KESEDO-397310 format. One line per field, with one value per residue (C-alpha): residue number from 0; residue in three letters; x, y, z. Coordinates in steps of 0.25 Angstrom, whole numbers, plus 5000, padded with zeros to 4 digits. Layout:
BEGIN
k	NUM/...
r	ALA/...
px	X/...
py	Y/...
pz	Z/...
This chain:
BEGIN
k	0/1/2/3/4/5/6/7/8/9/10/11/12/13/14/15/16/17/18/19/20/21/22/23/24/25/26/27/28/29/30/31/32/33/34/35/36/37/38/39/40/41/42/43/44/45/46/47/48/49/50/51/52/53/54/55/56/57/58/59/60/61/62/63/64/65/66/67/68/69/70/71/72/73/74/75/76/77/78/79/80/81/82/83/84/85/86/87/88/89/90/91/92/93/94/95/96/97/98/99/100/101/102/103/104/105/106/107/108/109/110/111/112/113/114/115/116/117/118/119/120/121/122/123/124/125/126/127/128/129/130/131/132/133/134/135/136/137/138/139/140/141/142/143/144/145/146/147/148/149/150/151/152/153/154/155/156/157/158/159/160/161/162/163/164/165/166/167/168/169/170/171/172/173/174/175/176/177/178/179/180/181/182/183/184/185/186/187/188
r	UNK/UNK/UNK/UNK/UNK/UNK/UNK/UNK/UNK/UNK/UNK/UNK/UNK/UNK/UNK/UNK/UNK/UNK/UNK/UNK/UNK/UNK/UNK/UNK/UNK/UNK/UNK/UNK/UNK/UNK/UNK/UNK/UNK/UNK/UNK/UNK/UNK/UNK/UNK/UNK/UNK/UNK/UNK/UNK/UNK/UNK/UNK/UNK/UNK/UNK/UNK/UNK/UNK/UNK/UNK/UNK/UNK/UNK/UNK/UNK/UNK/UNK/UNK/UNK/UNK/UNK/UNK/UNK/UNK/UNK/UNK/UNK/UNK/UNK/UNK/UNK/UNK/UNK/UNK/UNK/UNK/UNK/UNK/UNK/UNK/UNK/UNK/UNK/UNK/UNK/UNK/UNK/UNK/UNK/UNK/UNK/UNK/UNK/UNK/UNK/UNK/UNK/UNK/UNK/UNK/UNK/UNK/UNK/UNK/UNK/UNK/UNK/UNK/UNK/UNK/UNK/UNK/UNK/UNK/UNK/UNK/UNK/UNK/UNK/UNK/UNK/UNK/UNK/UNK/UNK/UNK/UNK/UNK/UNK/UNK/UNK/UNK/UNK/UNK/UNK/UNK/UNK/UNK/UNK/UNK/UNK/UNK/UNK/UNK/UNK/UNK/UNK/UNK/UNK/UNK/UNK/UNK/UNK/UNK/UNK/UNK/UNK/UNK/UNK/UNK/UNK/UNK/UNK/UNK/UNK/UNK/UNK/UNK/UNK/UNK/UNK/UNK/UNK/UNK/UNK/UNK/UNK/UNK/UNK/UNK/UNK/UNK/UNK/UNK
px	5306/5313/5324/5337/5349/5363/5369/5384/5392/5400/5401/5403/5391/5383/5388/5385/5371/5368/5369/5356/5349/5342/5339/5347/5353/5366/5368/5379/5376/5374/5383/5397/5405/5417/5413/5410/5424/5433/5424/5433/5422/5424/5424/5412/5404/5409/5405/5391/5390/5393/5385/5373/5376/5376/5364/5357/5361/5352/5340/5326/5313/5310/5324/5333/5348/5360/5373/5386/5400/5412/5426/5438/5443/5457/5460/5449/5454/5445/5452/5445/5446/5460/5456/5471/5481/5491/5480/5474/5488/5489/5476/5478/5492/5486/5476/5486/5487/5476/5460/5452/5437/5428/5416/5403/5392/5378/5365/5351/5342/5328/5316/5324/5327/5342/5347/5364/5373/5389/5398/5411/5421/5434/5445/5459/5468/5482/5494/5498/5511/5511/5512/5499/5492/5496/5493/5480/5477/5482/5472/5459/5461/5453/5454/5439/5437/5438/5451/5456/5452/5441/5437/5428/5439/5455/5454/5448/5463/5468/5461/5464/5451/5438/5427/5414/5398/5396/5405/5398/5400/5415/5411/5403/5389/5384/5375/5371/5366/5360/5352/5346/5343/5337/5328/5323/5319/5311/5322/5320/5334
py	5373/5362/5355/5362/5353/5357/5346/5347/5342/5356/5362/5375/5374/5370/5382/5392/5388/5388/5403/5404/5399/5388/5374/5364/5350/5348/5334/5328/5327/5313/5316/5311/5323/5316/5310/5325/5330/5321/5324/5337/5347/5361/5366/5374/5363/5353/5362/5365/5349/5346/5355/5351/5336/5338/5345/5336/5324/5328/5336/5332/5338/5342/5349/5360/5356/5364/5359/5364/5364/5371/5371/5378/5380/5385/5387/5377/5367/5362/5364/5356/5353/5349/5339/5341/5352/5349/5350/5362/5369/5365/5370/5384/5384/5383/5393/5403/5416/5412/5413/5402/5400/5394/5388/5386/5378/5378/5372/5373/5361/5365/5355/5351/5365/5366/5380/5380/5392/5392/5403/5405/5414/5418/5417/5422/5417/5424/5420/5411/5404/5389/5393/5401/5391/5380/5390/5392/5376/5373/5383/5381/5366/5370/5356/5354/5367/5368/5376/5373/5387/5391/5405/5407/5408/5409/5405/5419/5424/5415/5425/5438/5439/5431/5435/5429/5432/5424/5422/5411/5403/5402/5395/5384/5390/5404/5407/5420/5411/5401/5411/5417/5403/5396/5409/5407/5393/5396/5396/5408/5414
pz	5428/5419/5426/5424/5422/5420/5411/5418/5429/5429/5443/5435/5426/5439/5446/5435/5433/5448/5447/5438/5451/5444/5448/5439/5441/5435/5428/5421/5406/5400/5388/5383/5381/5377/5365/5359/5364/5355/5343/5339/5337/5340/5354/5351/5347/5357/5368/5362/5360/5374/5380/5371/5374/5390/5390/5380/5389/5400/5392/5393/5388/5401/5407/5405/5403/5402/5396/5394/5389/5390/5384/5381/5366/5364/5349/5346/5356/5367/5380/5390/5405/5409/5421/5425/5430/5419/5408/5415/5414/5399/5395/5401/5396/5382/5385/5390/5383/5374/5371/5372/5371/5382/5375/5384/5378/5385/5380/5387/5384/5388/5385/5374/5367/5366/5369/5367/5369/5368/5375/5370/5379/5375/5386/5385/5395/5400/5397/5409/5414/5418/5432/5431/5424/5434/5446/5440/5438/5452/5458/5451/5445/5432/5427/5426/5418/5402/5399/5413/5420/5430/5425/5437/5447/5445/5429/5427/5430/5418/5407/5401/5394/5393/5383/5386/5385/5398/5408/5415/5402/5405/5418/5410/5409/5401/5412/5403/5392/5401/5409/5397/5391/5404/5406/5392/5395/5407/5419/5428/5431
């Protein structure tokens, strides 16, 4: 079987892909994301560009590479990783009581052939007080997550409605689509 590579340093994506029971290597992509983030392209186009760039940076004619990117879009504005307690609280306050989109773009490159997919989940956050926001950020420290929440644990309590085709996409990798795609290119799942 062709070597399977996850073009990501994300522990969340690595854990998700492990659920499929396939042998794979997680490798850091050789791709400069920052040069694209400042170009002012739409959130959807940015997520898809970054996912493809990461995968292409490690793809060869003899391997299978999975690349992905995920971002939060609120009214067309990208809400990235907060990287600090205070910024995480600010982000959650901005999203409180509103619906935002979680865009998860993924691409499989198998022996040079590209198979892209994008999942868009709509999440409606409850109206939250400053105390609720601070308590949540203190409890989970979600500063390494787009939108400053961890939906797979306590972050679920922040929401009143989630509209999704694939819950695993919310966590960073759409396993329903990925299972079908990897099976199509020859992996036994």
